[in-house]
SERO-4910 file (N, C-alpha, C, O; in steps of 0.05 Angstrom, whole numbers):
BEGIN
 pado doro    nc1    nc2    nc3   cac1   cac2   cac3    cc1    cc2    cc3    oc1    oc2    oc3
  Met    A   -561    150   -357   -542    149   -335   -549    127   -316   -533    120   -298
  Gly    A   -573    116   -317   -580     93   -300   -583    101   -271   -593    122   -265
  Ala    A   -575     83   -253   -579     86   -225   -560    107   -212   -564    114   -189
  Thr    A   -541    116   -227   -522    135   -216   -537    159   -205   -528    171   -185
  Asn    A   -560    166   -217   -574    189   -207   -586    185   -179   -596    204   -167
  Arg    A   -585    161   -169   -593    155   -141   -572    164   -121   -578    166    -97
  Leu    A   -548    169   -130   -527    179   -113   -528    209   -114   -533    221   -135
  Ser    A   -523    222    -92   -523    251    -92   -499    261   -108   -479    248   -111
  Asp    A   -503    285   -119   -481    298   -134   -456    300   -117   -434    298   -128
  Glu    A   -459    305    -91   -436    309    -73   -420    283    -71   -396    283    -70
  Ile    A   -434    260    -69   -421    235    -66   -407    228    -92   -384    219    -92
  Val    A   -420    231   -114   -407    226   -140   -383    244   -143   -362    235   -153
  Ser    A   -385    269   -135   -362    287   -137   -339    278   -120   -316    280   -129
  Leu    A   -344    269    -96   -322    259    -79   -308    235    -91   -284    233    -91
  Ile    A   -324    217   -103   -313    194   -116   -296    202   -140   -273    192   -143
  Met    A   -306    219   -156   -292    228   -180   -267    244   -173   -246    240   -186
  Asp    A   -268    260   -152   -244    275   -143   -222    256   -134   -199    260   -139
  Glu    A   -231    235   -119   -211    216   -109   -199    199   -132   -176    193   -132
  Gln    A   -216    193   -152   -207    178   -175   -185    195   -190   -165    184   -198
  Glu    A   -190    221   -192   -171    238   -205   -145    241   -188   -123    240   -199
  Arg    A   -149    244   -162   -126    247   -144   -108    223   -145    -84    225   -143
  Gln    A   -120    199   -148   -105    174   -149    -99    166   -178    -91    143   -183
  Gln    A   -102    184   -196    -95    180   -225   -107    155   -236    -94    139   -249
  Gly    A   -134    151   -231   -148    129   -242   -145    102   -228   -156     82   -237
  Arg    A   -131    102   -205   -126     77   -191   -146     72   -168   -146     50   -156
  Phe    A   -163     91   -162   -182     88   -140   -203     67   -146   -205     47   -132
  Ile    A   -218     71   -167   -236     51   -177   -224     41   -203   -224     55   -224
  His    A   -213     17   -202   -198      7   -225   -207    -21   -235   -197    -30   -255
  Asn    A   -225    -34   -220   -232    -61   -227   -257    -63   -244   -265    -85   -253
  Met    A   -269    -40   -250   -293    -39   -268   -296    -10   -278   -285      8   -265
  Pro    A   -310     -6   -300   -315     21   -309   -329     38   -288   -346     28   -273
  Met    A   -322     63   -286   -333     81   -265   -364     82   -266   -377     80   -245
  Glu    A   -375     83   -290   -405     84   -292   -417     59   -280   -438     61   -267
  Thr    A   -405     36   -285   -415     11   -274   -413     11   -244   -432      2   -230
  Tyr    A   -391     21   -233   -387     22   -204   -408     41   -192   -420     33   -172
  Leu    A   -412     64   -203   -431     83   -192   -460     72   -194   -475     75   -175
  Asp    A   -466     58   -215   -493     45   -218   -496     24   -196   -518     22   -184
  Lys    A   -475      8   -191   -476    -12   -171   -481      0   -143   -498    -10   -128
  Leu    A   -467     21   -137   -472     35   -111   -500     46   -110   -514     44    -90
  Gly    A   -509     59   -132   -535     72   -132   -558     53   -130   -579     61   -120
  Thr    A   -555     28   -138   -577      9   -138   -577     -9   -114   -598    -18   -105
  Gly    A   -553    -16   -103   -552    -37    -83   -542    -29    -56   -549    -41    -36
  Ala    A   -525     -9    -54   -512     -2    -29   -529     16    -12   -544     33    -22
  Glu    A   -527     13     14   -537     33     33   -515     53     36   -492     46     38
  Ile    A   -522     78     38   -502    100     40   -510    118     63   -532    128     65
  Val    A   -490    123     80   -493    142    101   -471    163     97   -448    157     94
  Ser    A   -480    189     98   -460    210     94   -460    229    117   -478    229    134
  Asn    A   -439    245    119   -436    266    139   -432    292    124   -414    295    108
  Ser    A   -450    311    129   -449    337    116   -449    359    137   -459    356    159
  Ile    A   -436    381    129   -437    404    146   -441    428    128   -427    432    108
  Gln    A   -460    445    135   -467    469    119   -470    462     89   -461    477     72
  Gly    A   -484    440     84   -489    432     56   -466    419     41   -469    413     17
  Arg    A   -444    415     54   -421    402     41   -416    374     52   -414    371     76
  Cys    A   -416    355     34   -411    327     42   -382    324     50   -364    328     33
  Arg    A   -377    317     75   -350    313     85   -340    285     81   -316    280     80
  Gly    A   -359    266     78   -351    238     74   -376    220     75   -397    228     83
  Phe    A   -371    195     68   -393    176     68   -382    148     70   -359    142     65
  Val    A   -400    130     76   -395    101     76   -417     88     59   -440     94     62
  Ala    A   -408     69     42   -427     53     26   -423     24     35   -401     14     37
  Tyr    A   -446     11     41   -443    -16     52   -467    -33     43   -488    -23     35
  Tyr    A   -464    -59     46   -485    -78     41   -491    -93     66   -474   -105     78
  Cys    A   -516    -92     74   -524   -106     99   -549   -123     91   -571   -119    101
  Asn    A   -544   -142     72   -566   -157     61   -561   -187     57   -578   -201     46
  Asp    A   -539   -196     67   -533   -225     65   -542   -239     91   -526   -245    109
  Tyr    A   -568   -245     91   -580   -257    115   -572   -286    119   -575   -297    141
  Lys    A   -562   -298     98   -554   -326    100   -528   -329    117   -527   -345    135
  Thr    A   -508   -312    111   -483   -313    126   -482   -293    149   -465   -294    166
  Lys    A   -502   -274    149   -503   -253    169   -477   -237    169   -467   -228    190
  Thr    A   -466   -232    145   -441   -217    142   -448   -191    126   -457   -192    103
  Ala    A   -442   -169    139   -444   -143    125   -418   -138    110   -398   -150    116
  Phe    A   -419   -120     90   -395   -114     75   -394    -84     70   -412    -72     58
  Ile    A   -372    -72     79   -367    -44     74   -352    -42     47   -330    -52     45
  Thr    A   -364    -29     28   -352    -28      1   -336     -3     -3   -317     -3    -19
  Leu    A   -342     19     12   -327     43      8   -331     62     31   -353     68     40
  Val    A   -308     72     42   -308     93     61   -291    115     48   -268    110     41
  Leu    A   -303    139     45   -288    160     31   -293    186     46   -316    194     50
  Val    A   -272    199     54   -273    225     68   -259    245     51   -237    240     40
  Asp    A   -271    269     48   -260    291     33   -232    297     43   -226    295     67
  Gln    A   -214    304     25   -186    310     32   -184    329     55   -168    325     73
  Gln    A   -200    351     55   -197    371     76   -208    362    103   -204    377    123
  Asp    A   -221    340    104   -233    330    130   -219    305    140   -228    293    160
  Arg    A   -198    296    127   -184    272    136   -169    278    162   -159    300    167
  Gly    A   -166    257    178   -152    259    203   -169    269    226   -158    273    248
  Leu    A   -195    272    222   -213    282    243   -229    260    256   -245    265    274
  Gly    A   -225    235    247   -240    213    259   -266    207    245   -282    190    254
  Leu    A   -271    220    222   -296    216    208   -298    188    196   -319    176    197
  Gly    A   -276    178    184   -276    151    173   -283    130    194   -298    111    189
  Lys    A   -271    133    218   -276    115    240   -306    117    249   -318     96    253
  Ala    A   -316    141    250   -344    144    258   -363    131    238   -383    118    246
  Leu    A   -358    135    213   -375    123    192   -373     92    193   -393     79    190
  Thr    A   -349     82    197   -346     53    200   -360     42    224   -373     21    224
  Asp    A   -357     57    247   -371     49    271   -401     48    267   -415     30    278
  Phe    A   -412     67    252   -440     67    246   -449     40    233   -468     28    241
  Val    A   -434     32    213   -441      7    199   -439    -17    218   -456    -34    217
  Leu    A   -418    -18    234   -415    -40    252   -438    -41    272   -449    -63    277
  Asn    A   -447    -18    282   -469    -17    301   -495    -24    288   -511    -40    299
  Ile    A   -502    -13    265   -527    -19    252   -528    -48    243   -550    -60    244
  Ser    A   -506    -58    234   -505    -87    226   -511   -105    250   -526   -124    247
  Lys    A   -499    -99    272   -504   -115    296   -533   -113    305   -545   -133    313
  Leu    A   -544    -89    304   -572    -85    311   -591   -101    293   -612   -110    302
  Arg    A   -583   -105    268   -599   -120    249   -594   -150    252   -606   -166    236
  Gly    A   -578   -159    270   -573   -187    275   -550   -199    260   -546   -224    259
  Phe    A   -534   -182    247   -510   -192    233   -489   -199    253   -487   -187    274
  Thr    A   -472   -219    246   -452   -228    265   -423   -221    257   -405   -223    273
  Ser    A   -420   -211    232   -393   -203    223   -395   -182    202   -416   -177    190
  Cys    A   -372   -169    197   -371   -149    176   -343   -152    162   -323   -157    175
  Gln    A   -343   -149    136   -319   -151    121   -315   -126    104   -334   -111     98
  Leu    A   -290   -122     95   -284   -101     76   -257   -107     63   -242   -124     73
  Glu    A   -252    -94     41   -226    -96     28   -212    -69     31   -224    -48     29
  Val    A   -186    -70     36   -170    -46     37   -144    -51     21   -132    -72     22
  Lys    A   -136    -31      6   -112    -34    -10    -88    -38      9    -86    -24     30
  Ser    A    -71    -57      2    -50    -64     21    -30    -42     26    -16    -42     46
  Asp    A    -29    -21      8    -11      1     13    -24     25     27    -11     45     31
  Asn    A    -50     22     34    -64     43     48    -62     39     78    -81     31     91
  Met    A    -38     45     89    -33     39    116    -50     55    136    -56     45    158
  Ile    A    -57     79    129    -74     95    147   -101     82    151   -110     78    174
  Ala    A   -114     74    129   -140     61    131   -137     33    144   -153     26    161
  Tyr    A   -116     19    136   -111     -8    147   -109     -6    178   -121    -22    192
  Ser    A    -93     13    188    -90     16    217   -116     23    230   -122     13    252
  Met    A   -132     40    217   -158     48    229   -176     24    232   -188     20    253
  Tyr    A   -177      7    211   -195    -16    212   -185    -36    233   -202    -47    248
  Val    A   -159    -40    235   -149    -58    256   -156    -48    284   -162    -63    301
  Ser    A   -155    -21    287   -161    -10    313   -191    -14    320   -199    -12    343
  Gln    A   -207    -20    300   -236    -24    304   -243    -54    306   -266    -61    307
  Gly    A   -222    -70    307   -227    -99    311   -226   -116    286   -231   -140    287
  Phe    A   -220   -104    263   -218   -120    238   -191   -135    239   -171   -125    248
  Glu    A   -192   -159    228   -168   -176    226   -165   -185    197   -184   -188    182
  Phe    A   -140   -191    190   -133   -201    163   -147   -228    158   -145   -246    175
  Ile    A   -159   -231    135   -171   -256    127   -155   -268    104   -146   -291    105
  Glu    A   -151   -252     82   -136   -262     59   -127   -240     42   -138   -217     43
  Glu    A   -107   -246     25    -98   -227      5   -114   -230    -20   -121   -252    -28
  Arg    A   -121   -207    -32   -137   -207    -57   -123   -188    -76   -131   -165    -79
  Gly    A   -103   -198    -90    -88   -180   -108    -75   -158    -93    -58   -163    -76
  Glu    A    -82   -133   -100    -70   -110    -87    -84   -102    -61    -77    -82    -49
  Ser    A   -103   -118    -53   -119   -112    -29   -118   -135     -9   -110   -157    -15
  His    A   -127   -128     15   -130   -148     36   -159   -148     44   -171   -127     47
  Leu    A   -170   -172     48   -196   -176     59   -194   -176     89   -178   -192    100
  Leu    A   -209   -159    102   -208   -158    132   -236   -165    141   -256   -160    128
  Gly    A   -238   -175    166   -264   -182    177   -264   -176    207   -243   -177    220
  Ala    A   -288   -169    217   -292   -164    245   -316   -180    255   -336   -182    241
  Val    A   -314   -190    279   -337   -203    292   -353   -182    306   -341   -165    320
  Leu    A   -379   -182    303   -396   -162    315   -406   -171    342   -421   -157    355
***
């Protein structure tokens, strides 16, 4: 199974549940095992749990010291916890930790039809950079 075992079962479960909920369109640009391995080996992950249940997490890369640009690769909140501000809090965490580490910007991709997430990111200072197929690349100055 490779590096996937570096991800908690709760995080893998949230990803797989969302993949099923979106009928295979959630992670669609590479095989799921490859994606999970990539997260497990390279991404930093911060999660929010209550009473042993993972309510959501953010996976990000804060390792490009040349451009000083952090990249949020995934923000995922459990269906039952959406609308409570958890996604915003997780994103704020990445923005703050990146700034503390001396990074000057942060980028992410959001599906162009995901208006709830898109609006949340814009409210946090992200701006449109470019279109990337079915997604938009957004960036924020830290």
